[in-house]
MISE-82184 format. One line per 5 residues: number of its first residue (from 1); their letters; for each residue x, y, z of N, C-alpha, C, CB. Coordinates in nm, 2 decimals, padded with zeros to 4 digits. Glycine has a CB too. Layout:
<recs>
NUM = a = X,Y,Z,X,Y,Z,X,Y,Z,X,Y,Z ~ ...
</recs>
This chain:
<recs>
1 = kniil = -09.72,14.39,-13.02,-09.76,14.53,-13.07,-09.90,14.58,-13.00,-09.78,14.52,-13.22 ~ -09.91,14.69,-12.97,-10.06,14.74,-12.92,-10.09,14.87,-12.97,-10.08,14.75,-12.77 ~ -10.22,14.92,-12.94,-10.27,15.03,-12.99,-10.35,15.10,-12.89,-10.34,15.01,-13.11 ~ -10.31,15.23,-12.82,-10.38,15.26,-12.71,-10.48,15.37,-12.78,-10.27,15.30,-12.58 ~ -10.58,15.35,-12.72,-10.72,15.44,-12.77,-10.78,15.54,-12.63,-10.87,15.32,-12.84
6 = kfvmi = -10.78,15.64,-12.67,-10.86,15.74,-12.58,-10.95,15.82,-12.64,-10.77,15.84,-12.51 ~ -11.08,15.82,-12.57,-11.17,15.89,-12.62,-11.26,15.98,-12.53,-11.25,15.81,-12.69 ~ -11.34,16.08,-12.57,-11.44,16.16,-12.50,-11.57,16.17,-12.58,-11.37,16.31,-12.47 ~ -11.66,16.20,-12.49,-11.79,16.24,-12.56,-11.81,16.38,-12.55,-11.92,16.17,-12.51 ~ -11.82,16.43,-12.68,-11.84,16.58,-12.71,-11.99,16.64,-12.73,-11.75,16.61,-12.84
11 = nskkl = -12.04,16.74,-12.66,-12.15,16.76,-12.71,-12.28,16.69,-12.69,-12.14,16.77,-12.82 ~ -12.26,16.59,-12.57,-12.37,16.48,-12.56,-12.45,16.55,-12.44,-12.30,16.30,-12.52 ~ -12.59,16.53,-12.46,-12.68,16.59,-12.37,-12.68,16.48,-12.23,-12.84,16.60,-12.46 ~ -12.67,16.34,-12.28,-12.65,16.23,-12.17,-12.53,16.16,-12.16,-12.74,16.14,-12.19 ~ -12.48,16.13,-12.05,-12.36,16.07,-12.03,-12.39,15.92,-12.06,-12.30,16.11,-11.89
16 = pdkyi = -12.30,15.87,-12.12,-12.30,15.73,-12.14,-12.25,15.63,-12.01,-12.22,15.71,-12.27 ~ -12.35,15.52,-11.99,-12.32,15.44,-11.89,-12.23,15.32,-11.93,-12.44,15.41,-11.84 ~ -12.21,15.32,-12.07,-12.09,15.22,-12.11,-12.04,15.26,-12.22,-12.12,15.07,-12.13 ~ -11.93,15.20,-12.28,-11.87,15.20,-12.40,-11.85,15.06,-12.46,-11.75,15.27,-12.39 ~ -11.89,15.07,-12.59,-11.84,14.94,-12.66,-11.74,14.97,-12.78,-11.97,14.86,-12.73
21 = ikrnt = -11.62,14.90,-12.78,-11.52,14.92,-12.88,-11.53,14.78,-12.97,-11.37,14.95,-12.81 ~ -11.51,14.82,-13.09,-11.52,14.70,-13.19,-11.40,14.73,-13.28,-11.66,14.69,-13.27 ~ -11.31,14.61,-13.28,-11.19,14.62,-13.41,-11.24,14.55,-13.51,-11.04,14.56,-13.37 ~ -11.24,14.58,-13.63,-11.31,14.55,-13.75,-11.46,14.51,-13.70,-11.23,14.44,-13.84 ~ -11.49,14.39,-13.69,-11.63,14.39,-13.64,-11.64,14.31,-13.51,-11.73,14.34,-13.74
26 = lkvye = -11.52,14.28,-13.44,-11.50,14.20,-13.32,-11.51,14.29,-13.19,-11.36,14.13,-13.32 ~ -11.60,14.26,-13.10,-11.60,14.34,-12.98,-11.47,14.31,-12.90,-11.74,14.30,-12.90 ~ -11.40,14.41,-12.88,-11.28,14.40,-12.79,-11.29,14.47,-12.67,-11.15,14.45,-12.85 ~ -11.41,14.53,-12.63,-11.40,14.62,-12.51,-11.56,14.67,-12.48,-11.29,14.75,-12.54 ~ -11.58,14.64,-12.36,-11.72,14.70,-12.31,-11.69,14.72,-12.16,-11.85,14.60,-12.33
31 = gtntn = -11.74,14.86,-12.14,-11.72,14.89,-12.00,-11.73,15.04,-11.98,-11.58,14.85,-11.96 ~ -11.67,15.10,-11.87,-11.71,15.25,-11.84,-11.56,15.35,-11.86,-11.77,15.26,-11.67 ~ -11.45,15.26,-11.88,-11.31,15.33,-11.91,-11.33,15.40,-12.03,-11.19,15.24,-11.93 ~ -11.26,15.54,-12.06,-11.23,15.60,-12.18,-11.11,15.58,-12.22,-11.25,15.73,-12.18 ~ -11.04,15.49,-12.18,-10.90,15.46,-12.22,-10.90,15.30,-12.25,-10.78,15.52,-12.09
36 = fndsg = -10.82,15.26,-12.38,-10.83,15.10,-12.40,-10.69,15.09,-12.46,-10.98,15.03,-12.51 ~ -10.64,14.97,-12.42,-10.50,14.94,-12.48,-10.54,14.79,-12.54,-10.35,14.93,-12.35 ~ -10.54,14.81,-12.66,-10.56,14.67,-12.76,-10.43,14.62,-12.77,-10.62,14.70,-12.92 ~ -10.37,14.50,-12.73,-10.27,14.45,-12.72,-10.26,14.31,-12.82,-10.25,14.44,-12.60 ~ -10.16,14.24,-12.84,-10.14,14.12,-12.90,-10.16,14.15,-13.08,-10.25,14.01,-12.83
41 = lksgt = -10.14,14.27,-13.12,-10.18,14.29,-13.26,-10.06,14.25,-13.35,-10.22,14.45,-13.27 ~ -10.08,14.24,-13.49,-09.96,14.22,-13.56,-09.90,14.35,-13.60,-09.98,14.13,-13.68 ~ -09.75,14.34,-13.64,-09.68,14.45,-13.66,-09.72,14.50,-13.82,-09.53,14.41,-13.63 ~ -09.73,14.64,-13.83,-09.77,14.69,-13.95,-09.89,14.67,-14.04,-09.68,14.67,-14.01 ~ -09.98,14.65,-13.94,-10.12,14.62,-13.99,-10.23,14.72,-13.93,-10.15,14.48,-13.95
46 = tynyt = -10.31,14.76,-14.03,-10.41,14.86,-14.00,-10.53,14.81,-13.94,-10.44,14.93,-14.10 ~ -10.57,14.86,-13.84,-10.70,14.81,-13.76,-10.81,14.92,-13.78,-10.68,14.79,-13.60 ~ -10.93,14.89,-13.80,-11.06,14.98,-13.80,-11.13,14.96,-13.66,-11.15,14.93,-13.92 ~ -11.13,15.07,-13.60,-11.23,15.07,-13.48,-11.36,15.13,-13.49,-11.18,15.14,-13.37 ~ -11.45,15.07,-13.41,-11.57,15.16,-13.41,-11.60,15.16,-13.24,-11.70,15.09,-13.51
51 = feaws = -11.65,15.28,-13.21,-11.68,15.32,-13.07,-11.81,15.36,-13.06,-11.59,15.42,-13.01 ~ -11.87,15.30,-12.97,-12.02,15.31,-12.93,-12.04,15.37,-12.79,-12.09,15.16,-12.92 ~ -12.13,15.45,-12.77,-12.14,15.51,-12.66,-12.30,15.47,-12.61,-12.09,15.66,-12.67 ~ -12.32,15.40,-12.49,-12.46,15.36,-12.46,-12.52,15.43,-12.35,-12.47,15.22,-12.44 ~ -12.64,15.44,-12.33,-12.69,15.48,-12.21,-12.84,15.43,-12.18,-12.67,15.63,-12.20
56 = kgkll = -12.84,15.34,-12.08,-12.98,15.30,-12.06,-13.03,15.19,-12.17,-13.07,15.43,-12.08 ~ -12.94,15.09,-12.24,-12.97,15.04,-12.34,-12.99,15.10,-12.48,-13.07,14.98,-12.30 ~ -12.99,15.22,-12.49,-12.99,15.29,-12.62,-12.84,15.34,-12.66,-13.10,15.43,-12.61 ~ -12.84,15.33,-12.80,-12.73,15.39,-12.84,-12.72,15.55,-12.87,-12.70,15.32,-12.95 ~ -12.63,15.60,-12.80,-12.61,15.77,-12.83,-12.55,15.81,-12.94,-12.52,15.84,-12.73
61 = dtath = -12.43,15.76,-12.96,-12.36,15.80,-13.07,-12.25,15.69,-13.11,-12.29,15.94,-13.03 ~ -12.19,15.67,-13.23,-12.08,15.60,-13.29,-11.97,15.70,-13.34,-12.13,15.50,-13.42 ~ -11.86,15.64,-13.34,-11.75,15.71,-13.44,-11.63,15.59,-13.48,-11.67,15.87,-13.34 ~ -11.56,15.63,-13.57,-11.48,15.54,-13.63,-11.34,15.59,-13.64,-11.53,15.51,-13.75 ~ -11.24,15.50,-13.64,-11.10,15.56,-13.63,-11.03,15.41,-13.68,-11.04,15.63,-13.45
66 = satts = -10.92,15.44,-13.75,-10.82,15.36,-13.82,-10.68,15.37,-13.75,-10.81,15.39,-13.98 ~ -10.61,15.27,-13.71,-10.48,15.29,-13.66,-10.39,15.18,-13.73,-10.49,15.29,-13.50 ~ -10.28,15.20,-13.73,-10.17,15.11,-13.78,-10.06,15.10,-13.68,-10.11,15.17,-13.92 ~ -10.04,14.97,-13.65,-09.92,14.93,-13.58,-09.78,14.95,-13.64,-09.93,14.79,-13.55 ~ -09.68,15.00,-13.59,-09.55,15.04,-13.65,-09.48,14.90,-13.64,-09.46,15.17,-13.57
71 = ailiq = -09.40,14.90,-13.75,-09.30,14.77,-13.75,-09.15,14.82,-13.70,-09.29,14.71,-13.92 ~ -09.11,14.74,-13.61,-08.99,14.77,-13.56,-08.87,14.67,-13.62,-08.99,14.77,-13.40 ~ -08.78,14.73,-13.69,-08.67,14.66,-13.76,-08.57,14.67,-13.66,-08.62,14.72,-13.91 ~ -08.51,14.57,-13.66,-08.38,14.51,-13.58,-08.28,14.47,-13.67,-08.41,14.36,-13.49 ~ -08.15,14.53,-13.73,-08.08,14.50,-13.84,-07.97,14.41,-13.77,-08.03,14.63,-13.92
76 = qigin = -07.92,14.30,-13.81,-07.81,14.23,-13.77,-07.75,14.21,-13.89,-07.84,14.11,-13.70 ~ -07.60,14.25,-13.88,-07.51,14.21,-13.98,-07.43,14.12,-13.94,-07.44,14.31,-14.01 ~ -07.40,14.05,-14.03,-07.29,13.94,-14.04,-07.19,13.96,-14.13,-07.35,13.82,-14.07 ~ -07.07,13.98,-14.08,-06.95,14.02,-14.18,-06.85,13.92,-14.20,-06.88,14.14,-14.14 ~ -06.83,13.86,-14.31,-06.72,13.77,-14.33,-06.60,13.82,-14.40,-06.76,13.65,-14.39
81 = ssvqs = -06.48,13.78,-14.38,-06.38,13.82,-14.44,-06.27,13.72,-14.46,-06.35,13.93,-14.37 ~ -06.20,13.72,-14.59,-06.09,13.63,-14.60,-06.00,13.68,-14.69,-06.13,13.50,-14.65 ~ -05.87,13.65,-14.68,-05.75,13.71,-14.74,-05.73,13.63,-14.87,-05.61,13.70,-14.63 ~ -05.74,13.69,-14.98,-05.72,13.62,-15.11,-05.56,13.66,-15.14,-05.84,13.66,-15.23 ~ -05.53,13.57,-15.28,-05.40,13.60,-15.34,-05.37,13.75,-15.37,-05.38,13.52,-15.47
86 = dkkml = -05.24,13.81,-15.37,-05.22,13.93,-15.45,-05.26,14.05,-15.36,-05.32,13.93,-15.59 ~ -05.25,13.99,-15.21,-05.28,14.11,-15.10,-05.41,14.16,-15.11,-05.19,14.23,-15.12 ~ -05.50,14.08,-15.14,-05.66,14.14,-15.15,-05.73,14.06,-15.06,-05.73,14.13,-15.29 ~ -05.81,14.15,-15.00,-05.92,14.08,-14.90,-06.06,14.07,-14.98,-05.94,14.17,-14.74 ~ -06.12,13.98,-14.94,-06.27,13.94,-15.00,-06.36,13.98,-14.86,-06.29,13.74,-15.05
91 = iswin = -06.46,14.08,-14.87,-06.53,14.10,-14.76,-06.68,14.08,-14.80,-06.51,14.24,-14.70 ~ -06.75,14.02,-14.73,-06.90,13.99,-14.79,-06.98,13.99,-14.62,-06.92,13.79,-14.89 ~ -07.12,14.06,-14.65,-07.19,14.06,-14.53,-07.33,14.01,-14.55,-07.20,14.19,-14.47 ~ -07.41,13.98,-14.47,-07.55,13.95,-14.47,-07.63,14.01,-14.40,-07.56,13.84,-14.44 ~ -07.74,14.11,-14.43,-07.82,14.18,-14.36,-07.96,14.09,-14.32,-07.85,14.30,-14.45
96 = qyiv = -07.98,14.10,-14.19,-08.12,14.02,-14.15,-08.19,14.13,-14.08,-08.09,13.87,-14.04 ~ -08.31,14.12,-14.10,-08.39,14.21,-14.03,-08.50,14.11,-13.96,-08.45,14.31,-14.13 ~ -08.52,14.17,-13.84,-08.63,14.09,-13.74,-08.72,14.19,-13.72,-08.57,14.04,-13.59 ~ -08.87,14.13,-13.74,-08.97,14.23,-13.75,-09.04,14.17,-13.64,-09.05,14.24,-13.89
</recs>
């Protein structure tokens, strides 16, 4: 699973020379790109991000955002049947979900 983050600086008098992104408290990105693909995440989990804009060693601004990865369910159905006495058929099935 992954979360794609895109960000821009609005109303900034100085242009940042680097950005730092933290997931929860772990630094996951440092650089000049304004797009970041956070991959290898767990399905159905909420992640909290902090964005920092830096210029010449000084913090210009911060922002926070939360995002949740989606769980993709794949349903597999196994059907069993057997003929019973009195012209009856017994049908049973098993639902399995792969996340």
